[in-house]
Backbone and ligand atoms as CSV (ligand in chain L), in Angstrom:
chain,resi,resn,atom,element,x,y,z
A,1,MET,N,N,0.842,-1.189,0.000
A,1,MET,CA,C,0.000,0.000,0.000
A,1,MET,C,C,0.880,1.244,0.000
A,2,ILE,N,N,0.569,2.156,-0.853
A,2,ILE,CA,C,1.276,3.429,-0.890
A,2,ILE,C,C,0.409,4.453,-0.165
A,3,LEU,N,N,1.011,5.108,0.801
A,3,LEU,CA,C,0.254,6.073,1.589
A,3,LEU,C,C,-0.010,7.324,0.761
A,4,PRO,N,N,-1.218,7.866,0.835
A,4,PRO,CA,C,-1.524,9.080,0.081
A,4,PRO,C,C,-0.890,10.328,0.679
A,5,ASP,N,N,-0.477,10.233,1.933
A,5,ASP,CA,C,0.077,11.393,2.617
A,5,ASP,C,C,1.488,11.047,3.093
A,6,SER,N,N,2.459,11.790,2.615
A,6,SER,CA,C,3.852,11.490,2.970
A,6,SER,C,C,4.332,12.288,4.179
A,7,THR,N,N,3.422,12.936,4.877
A,7,THR,CA,C,3.818,13.739,6.031
A,7,THR,C,C,4.477,12.861,7.097
A,8,CYS,N,N,5.558,13.355,7.655
A,8,CYS,CA,C,6.287,12.623,8.691
A,8,CYS,C,C,5.339,12.303,9.847
A,9,GLU,N,N,5.273,11.034,10.201
A,9,GLU,CA,C,4.368,10.620,11.274
A,9,GLU,C,C,4.943,10.906,12.657
A,10,LEU,N,N,6.206,11.266,12.710
A,10,LEU,CA,C,6.810,11.551,14.009
A,10,LEU,C,C,6.590,12.999,14.432
A,11,CYS,N,N,6.739,13.908,13.496
A,11,CYS,CA,C,6.630,15.328,13.855
A,11,CYS,C,C,5.479,16.039,13.154
A,12,GLY,N,N,4.967,15.445,12.083
A,12,GLY,CA,C,3.873,16.068,11.346
A,12,GLY,C,C,4.295,17.325,10.606
A,13,ASP,N,N,5.601,17.544,10.502
A,13,ASP,CA,C,6.111,18.771,9.900
A,13,ASP,C,C,6.935,18.440,8.656
A,14,GLY,N,N,6.292,18.341,7.537
A,14,GLY,CA,C,7.010,18.114,6.286
A,14,GLY,C,C,6.985,16.668,5.856
A,15,PRO,N,N,7.390,16.432,4.605
A,15,PRO,CA,C,7.367,15.066,4.071
A,15,PRO,C,C,8.432,14.191,4.733
A,16,GLU,N,N,8.110,12.922,4.867
A,16,GLU,CA,C,9.028,11.983,5.489
A,16,GLU,C,C,10.039,11.468,4.456
A,17,THR,N,N,10.985,12.303,4.126
A,17,THR,CA,C,12.071,11.859,3.258
A,17,THR,C,C,13.127,11.191,4.136
A,18,ALA,N,N,14.041,10.480,3.500
A,18,ALA,CA,C,15.092,9.816,4.271
A,18,ALA,C,C,15.914,10.827,5.055
A,19,VAL,N,N,16.274,11.920,4.414
A,19,VAL,CA,C,17.128,12.901,5.095
A,19,VAL,C,C,16.354,13.600,6.222
A,20,HIS,N,N,15.055,13.812,6.022
A,20,HIS,CA,C,14.259,14.404,7.101
A,20,HIS,C,C,14.239,13.468,8.300
A,21,LEU,N,N,13.898,12.225,8.039
A,21,LEU,CA,C,13.747,11.248,9.109
A,21,LEU,C,C,15.048,11.015,9.876
A,22,LEU,N,N,16.153,10.923,9.149
A,22,LEU,CA,C,17.424,10.554,9.772
A,22,LEU,C,C,18.225,11.732,10.316
A,23,PHE,N,N,17.907,12.953,9.842
A,23,PHE,CA,C,18.734,14.079,10.268
A,23,PHE,C,C,17.973,15.320,10.724
A,24,HIS,N,N,16.840,15.609,10.103
A,24,HIS,CA,C,16.206,16.894,10.370
A,24,HIS,C,C,14.902,16.834,11.149
A,25,CYS,N,N,14.338,15.663,11.274
A,25,CYS,CA,C,13.144,15.535,12.125
A,25,CYS,C,C,13.579,15.971,13.538
A,26,ASP,N,N,12.674,16.547,14.294
A,26,ASP,CA,C,13.046,17.111,15.603
A,26,ASP,C,C,13.868,16.147,16.455
A,27,PHE,N,N,13.381,14.921,16.548
A,27,PHE,CA,C,14.076,13.964,17.402
A,27,PHE,C,C,15.464,13.645,16.851
A,28,ALA,N,N,15.543,13.400,15.535
A,28,ALA,CA,C,16.834,13.083,14.921
A,28,ALA,C,C,17.812,14.238,15.102
A,29,ALA,N,N,17.325,15.456,14.938
A,29,ALA,CA,C,18.192,16.620,15.100
A,29,ALA,C,C,18.738,16.681,16.531
A,30,SER,N,N,17.880,16.403,17.516
A,30,SER,CA,C,18.357,16.436,18.909
A,30,SER,C,C,19.328,15.285,19.181
A,31,PHE,N,N,19.108,14.159,18.517
A,31,PHE,CA,C,20.014,13.020,18.652
A,31,PHE,C,C,21.422,13.405,18.170
A,32,TRP,N,N,21.499,13.974,16.975
A,32,TRP,CA,C,22.812,14.344,16.424
A,32,TRP,C,C,23.459,15.462,17.233
A,33,ARG,N,N,22.643,16.417,17.695
A,33,ARG,CA,C,23.178,17.498,18.535
A,33,ARG,C,C,23.770,16.935,19.820
A,34,ALA,N,N,23.070,15.980,20.423
A,34,ALA,CA,C,23.556,15.380,21.672
A,34,ALA,C,C,24.910,14.711,21.463
A,35,LEU,N,N,25.121,14.182,20.258
A,35,LEU,CA,C,26.399,13.531,19.946
A,35,LEU,C,C,27.458,14.527,19.491
A,36,GLY,N,N,27.081,15.801,19.390
A,36,GLY,CA,C,28.035,16.833,19.016
A,36,GLY,C,C,28.212,17.032,17.523
A,37,PHE,N,N,27.250,16.580,16.751
A,37,PHE,CA,C,27.315,16.749,15.301
A,37,PHE,C,C,26.588,18.026,14.891
A,38,ALA,N,N,27.129,18.702,13.886
A,38,ALA,CA,C,26.454,19.828,13.248
A,38,ALA,C,C,26.027,19.333,11.868
A,39,VAL,N,N,24.757,19.040,11.720
A,39,VAL,CA,C,24.256,18.484,10.463
A,39,VAL,C,C,23.969,19.624,9.486
A,40,PRO,N,N,24.631,19.618,8.325
A,40,PRO,CA,C,24.355,20.672,7.332
A,40,PRO,C,C,22.896,20.614,6.884
A,41,THR,N,N,22.293,21.765,6.699
A,41,THR,CA,C,20.887,21.799,6.292
A,41,THR,C,C,20.694,21.239,4.888
A,42,ASP,N,N,21.742,21.264,4.073
A,42,ASP,CA,C,21.610,20.775,2.695
A,42,ASP,C,C,22.136,19.343,2.519
A,43,LEU,N,N,22.323,18.633,3.613
A,43,LEU,CA,C,22.799,17.249,3.516
A,43,LEU,C,C,21.783,16.404,2.758
A,44,GLU,N,N,22.268,15.586,1.838
A,44,GLU,CA,C,21.393,14.695,1.082
A,44,GLU,C,C,21.599,13.270,1.585
A,45,ALA,N,N,20.523,12.497,1.606
A,45,ALA,CA,C,20.593,11.140,2.142
A,45,ALA,C,C,21.647,10.300,1.415
A,46,ARG,N,N,21.783,10.513,0.117
A,46,ARG,CA,C,22.749,9.703,-0.630
A,46,ARG,C,C,24.194,10.093,-0.326
A,47,HIS,N,N,24.387,11.164,0.445
A,47,HIS,CA,C,25.729,11.606,0.797
A,47,HIS,C,C,25.957,11.592,2.307
A,48,ILE,N,N,25.274,10.687,3.000
A,48,ILE,CA,C,25.411,10.718,4.464
A,48,ILE,C,C,26.839,10.435,4.923
A,49,GLN,N,N,27.605,9.746,4.079
A,49,GLN,CA,C,28.997,9.507,4.460
A,49,GLN,C,C,29.802,10.804,4.491
A,50,GLN,N,N,29.215,11.881,3.965
A,50,GLN,CA,C,29.889,13.181,3.986
A,50,GLN,C,C,29.454,14.032,5.181
A,51,LEU,N,N,28.695,13.440,6.077
A,51,LEU,CA,C,28.327,14.165,7.296
A,51,LEU,C,C,29.619,14.587,7.992
A,52,PRO,N,N,29.786,15.896,8.224
A,52,PRO,CA,C,31.045,16.350,8.837
A,52,PRO,C,C,31.306,15.652,10.171
A,53,ARG,N,N,32.534,15.128,10.310
A,53,ARG,CA,C,32.911,14.397,11.517
A,53,ARG,C,C,33.431,15.376,12.568
A,54,PRO,N,N,32.771,15.419,13.725
A,54,PRO,CA,C,33.283,16.267,14.809
A,54,PRO,C,C,34.665,15.764,15.236
A,55,SER,N,N,35.485,16.661,15.731
A,55,SER,CA,C,36.865,16.290,16.075
A,55,SER,C,C,36.933,15.250,17.192
A,56,HIS,N,N,35.901,15.183,18.038
A,56,HIS,CA,C,35.929,14.215,19.142
A,56,HIS,C,C,35.528,12.805,18.703
A,57,VAL,N,N,35.131,12.658,17.436
A,57,VAL,CA,C,34.759,11.344,16.917
A,57,VAL,C,C,35.917,10.823,16.073
A,58,GLU,N,N,36.430,9.652,16.448
A,58,GLU,CA,C,37.557,9.096,15.709
A,58,GLU,C,C,37.143,8.756,14.277
A,59,GLY,N,N,38.112,8.842,13.366
A,59,GLY,CA,C,37.819,8.674,11.950
A,59,GLY,C,C,37.689,7.229,11.493
A,60,GLY,N,N,38.246,6.294,12.251
A,60,GLY,CA,C,38.211,4.899,11.825
A,60,GLY,C,C,36.790,4.376,11.718
A,61,HIS,N,N,36.469,3.805,10.580
A,61,HIS,CA,C,35.145,3.230,10.338
A,61,HIS,C,C,34.025,4.231,10.642
A,62,TYR,N,N,34.289,5.479,10.304
A,62,TYR,CA,C,33.305,6.543,10.542
A,62,TYR,C,C,31.987,6.235,9.828
A,63,ASP,N,N,32.096,5.686,8.611
A,63,ASP,CA,C,30.872,5.368,7.865
A,63,ASP,C,C,30.026,4.341,8.625
A,64,THR,N,N,30.671,3.412,9.278
A,64,THR,CA,C,29.946,2.402,10.057
A,64,THR,C,C,29.259,3.053,11.255
A,65,PHE,N,N,29.941,3.972,11.885
A,65,PHE,CA,C,29.358,4.685,13.025
A,65,PHE,C,C,28.084,5.430,12.589
A,66,ILE,N,N,28.166,6.104,11.451
A,66,ILE,CA,C,27.006,6.843,10.942
A,66,ILE,C,C,25.862,5.872,10.634
A,67,LEU,N,N,26.189,4.763,10.014
A,67,LEU,CA,C,25.155,3.778,9.695
A,67,LEU,C,C,24.510,3.213,10.952
A,68,LEU,N,N,25.314,2.985,11.962
A,68,LEU,CA,C,24.773,2.480,13.226
A,68,LEU,C,C,23.751,3.473,13.794
A,69,CYS,N,N,24.092,4.746,13.762
A,69,CYS,CA,C,23.173,5.775,14.272
A,69,CYS,C,C,21.900,5.817,13.426
A,70,CYS,N,N,22.062,5.824,12.113
A,70,CYS,CA,C,20.898,5.879,11.223
A,70,CYS,C,C,20.019,4.640,11.397
A,71,TRP,N,N,20.647,3.500,11.577
A,71,TRP,CA,C,19.904,2.260,11.770
A,71,TRP,C,C,19.030,2.348,13.022
A,72,GLN,N,N,19.576,2.893,14.083
A,72,GLN,CA,C,18.807,3.014,15.323
A,72,GLN,C,C,17.667,4.019,15.173
A,73,LEU,N,N,17.926,5.117,14.455
A,73,LEU,CA,C,16.857,6.099,14.218
A,73,LEU,C,C,15.745,5.480,13.379
A,74,TRP,N,N,16.112,4.671,12.395
A,74,TRP,CA,C,15.132,3.996,11.545
A,74,TRP,C,C,14.316,2.986,12.357
A,75,LYS,N,N,14.992,2.221,13.205
A,75,LYS,CA,C,14.290,1.254,14.044
A,75,LYS,C,C,13.331,1.960,15.009
A,76,ARG,N,N,13.775,3.105,15.547
A,76,ARG,CA,C,12.904,3.871,16.445
A,76,ARG,C,C,11.654,4.318,15.699
A,77,ARG,N,N,11.839,4.828,14.481
A,77,ARG,CA,C,10.713,5.278,13.650
A,77,ARG,C,C,9.738,4.129,13.431
A,78,ASN,N,N,10.255,2.965,13.074
A,78,ASN,CA,C,9.378,1.826,12.813
A,78,ASN,C,C,8.657,1.378,14.080
A,79,GLY,N,N,9.327,1.447,15.193
A,79,GLY,CA,C,8.686,1.090,16.462
A,79,GLY,C,C,7.518,2.014,16.774
A,80,ILE,N,N,7.680,3.272,16.473
A,80,ILE,CA,C,6.612,4.244,16.726
A,80,ILE,C,C,5.471,4.056,15.732
A,81,VAL,N,N,5.820,3.975,14.448
A,81,VAL,CA,C,4.803,3.920,13.395
A,81,VAL,C,C,4.039,2.595,13.406
A,82,PHE,N,N,4.746,1.488,13.586
A,82,PHE,CA,C,4.097,0.183,13.454
A,82,PHE,C,C,3.689,-0.462,14.775
A,83,HIS,N,N,4.317,-0.045,15.868
A,83,HIS,CA,C,4.028,-0.720,17.137
A,83,HIS,C,C,3.649,0.246,18.252
A,84,GLN,N,N,3.455,1.507,17.919
A,84,GLN,CA,C,3.061,2.531,18.898
A,84,GLN,C,C,4.008,2.544,20.099
A,85,GLU,N,N,5.278,2.290,19.841
A,85,GLU,CA,C,6.273,2.324,20.920
A,85,GLU,C,C,6.720,3.765,21.158
A,86,THR,N,N,7.367,3.954,22.247
A,86,THR,CA,C,8.000,5.241,22.506
A,86,THR,C,C,9.461,4.964,22.799
A,87,MET,N,N,10.307,5.895,22.475
A,87,MET,CA,C,11.727,5.745,22.787
A,87,MET,C,C,12.306,7.143,22.983
A,88,SER,N,N,12.804,7.391,24.170
A,88,SER,CA,C,13.368,8.699,24.489
A,88,SER,C,C,14.785,8.812,23.923
A,89,LEU,N,N,15.310,10.006,24.010
A,89,LEU,CA,C,16.694,10.218,23.561
A,89,LEU,C,C,17.653,9.344,24.373
A,90,HIS,N,N,17.428,9.310,25.665
A,90,HIS,CA,C,18.272,8.480,26.523
A,90,HIS,C,C,18.189,7.007,26.096
A,91,GLN,N,N,16.997,6.560,25.800
A,91,GLN,CA,C,16.812,5.149,25.428
A,91,GLN,C,C,17.484,4.814,24.093
A,92,ILE,N,N,17.401,5.708,23.121
A,92,ILE,CA,C,18.029,5.402,21.834
A,92,ILE,C,C,19.552,5.447,21.969
A,93,LEU,N,N,20.046,6.352,22.785
A,93,LEU,CA,C,21.500,6.392,22.989
A,93,LEU,C,C,21.961,5.109,23.685
A,94,HIS,N,N,21.162,4.634,24.582
A,94,HIS,CA,C,21.459,3.369,25.257
A,94,HIS,C,C,21.441,2.223,24.244
A,95,ALA,N,N,20.446,2.223,23.364
A,95,ALA,CA,C,20.361,1.183,22.325
A,95,ALA,C,C,21.572,1.274,21.384
A,96,CYS,N,N,21.979,2.482,21.055
A,96,CYS,CA,C,23.158,2.674,20.193
A,96,CYS,C,C,24.404,2.113,20.874
A,97,ARG,N,N,24.529,2.372,22.145
A,97,ARG,CA,C,25.699,1.877,22.875
A,97,ARG,C,C,25.724,0.346,22.879
A,98,ARG,N,N,24.571,-0.239,23.111
A,98,ARG,CA,C,24.468,-1.698,23.095
A,98,ARG,C,C,24.825,-2.246,21.705
A,99,GLU,N,N,24.317,-1.578,20.686
A,99,GLU,CA,C,24.579,-2.010,19.308
A,99,GLU,C,C,26.053,-1.825,18.959
A,100,ALA,N,N,26.645,-0.746,19.407
A,100,ALA,CA,C,28.060,-0.483,19.117
A,100,ALA,C,C,28.931,-1.593,19.689
A,101,LYS,N,N,28.561,-2.043,20.858
A,101,LYS,CA,C,29.307,-3.142,21.482
A,101,LYS,C,C,29.218,-4.393,20.606
A,102,SER,N,N,28.031,-4.681,20.090
A,102,SER,CA,C,27.849,-5.845,19.217
A,102,SER,C,C,28.587,-5.672,17.892
A,103,TRP,N,N,28.406,-4.514,17.285
A,103,TRP,CA,C,29.007,-4.281,15.967
A,103,TRP,C,C,30.525,-4.301,16.035
A,104,SER,N,N,31.093,-3.877,17.135
A,104,SER,CA,C,32.559,-3.800,17.220
A,104,SER,C,C,33.188,-5.181,17.091
A,105,CYS,N,N,32.436,-6.216,17.388
A,105,CYS,CA,C,32.948,-7.582,17.238
A,105,CYS,C,C,33.195,-7.925,15.774
A,106,ARG,N,N,32.593,-7.184,14.872
A,106,ARG,CA,C,32.765,-7.433,13.439
A,106,ARG,C,C,33.894,-6.608,12.838
A,107,LEU,N,N,34.480,-5.726,13.646
A,107,LEU,CA,C,35.603,-4.923,13.150
A,107,LEU,C,C,36.868,-5.774,13.166
A,108,PRO,N,N,37.858,-5.406,12.345
A,108,PRO,CA,C,39.133,-6.124,12.410
A,108,PRO,C,C,39.671,-6.089,13.847
A,109,CYS,N,N,40.336,-7.161,14.251
A,109,CYS,CA,C,40.833,-7.281,15.633
A,109,CYS,C,C,41.585,-6.031,16.092
A,110,THR,N,N,42.392,-5.483,15.203
A,110,THR,CA,C,43.230,-4.338,15.580
A,110,THR,C,C,42.422,-3.064,15.777
A,111,GLU,N,N,41.155,-3.080,15.402
A,111,GLU,CA,C,40.359,-1.856,15.494
A,111,GLU,C,C,39.145,-2.001,16.417
A,112,ARG,N,N,39.121,-3.062,17.167
A,112,ARG,CA,C,37.946,-3.296,18.023
A,112,ARG,C,C,37.811,-2.269,19.135
A,113,ARG,N,N,38.904,-1.608,19.493
A,113,ARG,CA,C,38.826,-0.578,20.531
A,113,ARG,C,C,37.900,0.549,20.099
A,114,LEU,N,N,37.648,0.654,18.781
A,114,LEU,CA,C,36.706,1.670,18.307
A,114,LEU,C,C,35.326,1.466,18.931
A,115,GLY,N,N,34.985,0.231,19.183
A,115,GLY,CA,C,33.701,-0.052,19.825
A,115,GLY,C,C,33.611,0.623,21.185
A,116,ASP,N,N,34.707,0.595,21.931
A,116,ASP,CA,C,34.730,1.266,23.233
A,116,ASP,C,C,34.587,2.782,23.064
A,117,HIS,N,N,35.262,3.300,22.042
A,117,HIS,CA,C,35.173,4.739,21.759
A,117,HIS,C,C,33.724,5.115,21.432
A,118,TRP,N,N,33.096,4.333,20.563
A,118,TRP,CA,C,31.707,4.629,20.203
A,118,TRP,C,C,30.807,4.531,21.436
A,119,CYS,N,N,31.035,3.511,22.251
A,119,CYS,CA,C,30.226,3.370,23.476
A,119,CYS,C,C,30.372,4.596,24.362
A,120,SER,N,N,31.591,5.107,24.473
A,120,SER,CA,C,31.795,6.283,25.323
A,120,SER,C,C,31.119,7.512,24.721
A,121,LEU,N,N,31.082,7.619,23.392
A,121,LEU,CA,C,30.383,8.746,22.756
A,121,LEU,C,C,28.898,8.719,23.108
A,122,PHE,N,N,28.321,7.533,23.051
A,122,PHE,CA,C,26.893,7.427,23.376
A,122,PHE,C,C,26.662,7.680,24.862
A,123,SER,N,N,27.554,7.188,25.692
A,123,SER,CA,C,27.402,7.413,27.134
A,123,SER,C,C,27.492,8.901,27.468
A,124,LEU,N,N,28.441,9.587,26.870
A,124,LEU,CA,C,28.616,11.017,27.147
A,124,LEU,C,C,27.412,11.833,26.674
A,125,ALA,N,N,26.729,11.354,25.657
A,125,ALA,CA,C,25.570,12.088,25.114
A,125,ALA,C,C,24.304,11.864,25.937
A,126,MET,N,N,24.324,10.893,26.836
A,126,MET,CA,C,23.119,10.581,27.635
A,126,MET,C,C,22.870,11.640,28.692
L,1,ZN,ZN,ZN,9.600,14.504,11.192
């Protein structure tokens, strides 16, 4: 089924495009701000790997870190839209930290410490 109305179901403010949902929707914007990111207003979803990296975020596997964050924002959206769940900023940061711990096991052995770094980023943002 294709919905006749593309308005974002989370904020009701504008169409639910990928970039809106992942970066500019109110909750997503507060999520990125809490992590210390400055999201450019003209960021396009197909260029998310170009999201400017704050100096406190290590560069190794930066694309994976961004995907992890986007994945959690997407899961939160689906939980709200399909299951009437709620998830606070604190809760999503906690979920990100848990996921970072899991994902770090898939990094090369020499780079697994990045998982600890990512966990600390999420902890500091809580
Ligand atoms: Zn929205």
